[in-house]
N, C-alpha and C positions, 0 to 999 in steps of 0.2 A: 631489425630494431621496425616496431610498427610506429605507426607520424598518431596515433590518437590507440586508444581504449579496443582491445580488441576483447571479449564474451567469450563463454567459454561457457560448453556444459559439464558444468564436476559434481559429482553426486558426495550425495552431503556422503558415505563412509570416507571424502577423498580428500574433506575441504583441506583439515588441516592437514595434506598436504603437498596443496596449490599453494595454501596460506604462504606454507613456509619455500619455496619458492620462489613466493615475491605478488603472487596475487595475490588478488583486491575485492573485498564486498558492494559490489554499488546495493547500495540497501533498495535504493529506491526501482530498480530494473527486477531487483530481489538475480541479483546473478554474478559472476564471477564473471571479473575481469580480469589484463593482463596489463601495467600496465603505461606508458608509451617509452617509457626507459628501458627494461627490462626487454631483452629476449629473447622472440615466440613461439623459438624452437625450444625453450626449454617443457614448455607446455605443451610434445605432438604429443602426448598421453591424454589428450583431451583433448576432443572438438569442437573446435572455435561454431561461433554462431550468427549467419548474415547480420549485416548490421541493418538491414530494411528488414530484418522484422525487432529488433528491437523498437519499440512504443515511446512517447513520450509520459512520463506519469500523467497522470486524470484531474484534472483541479479541485474534483469533488469528491473529497471521502469515498470510498467505498462502505456500503450500505444500508436500508432503508426507510432514510430520516426524508422524509416528507411530506414541507409542511403545505397545507392544503384552503384551499382560503375562506375564512367560515368555518373549518370540522377537526380545527386546532391540527395538533402538529399527529400524526402518525410513525409510530416507532414496530415494525414486524407486524402485528394483529392488533394492535393496541391501540387504539386511535384517544391523546389526551385531551381534553376542553383544551379551547383554547384563552386568552388572557383574559378574550373577551368576554365571555364567560360566567368569571370571576365574580363574588360578589363575596363581600362580608360577612363572616357570621356573626350577630352580634349579642346571641345569648340568650334573643327572648322566643324561639322556634326554635325546632330543632331544622337545621338547613338543609334537608330530606324534604320538608312537608311539603 
């Protein structure tokens, strides 16, 4: 039995088999692992992943969201106006005027 998690390379088609043997899914790493209390020999069918290849999840969420001062919020290819550029429509004249 291992003292820490042992990560496995489990193909999607075999995930139910690994789960039935006691493997657990690590959502942050998106990998299957053998918990410390399980016998690693049960999972010999799947290669293990070296611990140094496992990285900590990024603190920033993935995506194209970037705040640019004075330019609004950029999402992908569309730039939206920032709150500083907002003016309320009073109904007297068109806001696009």
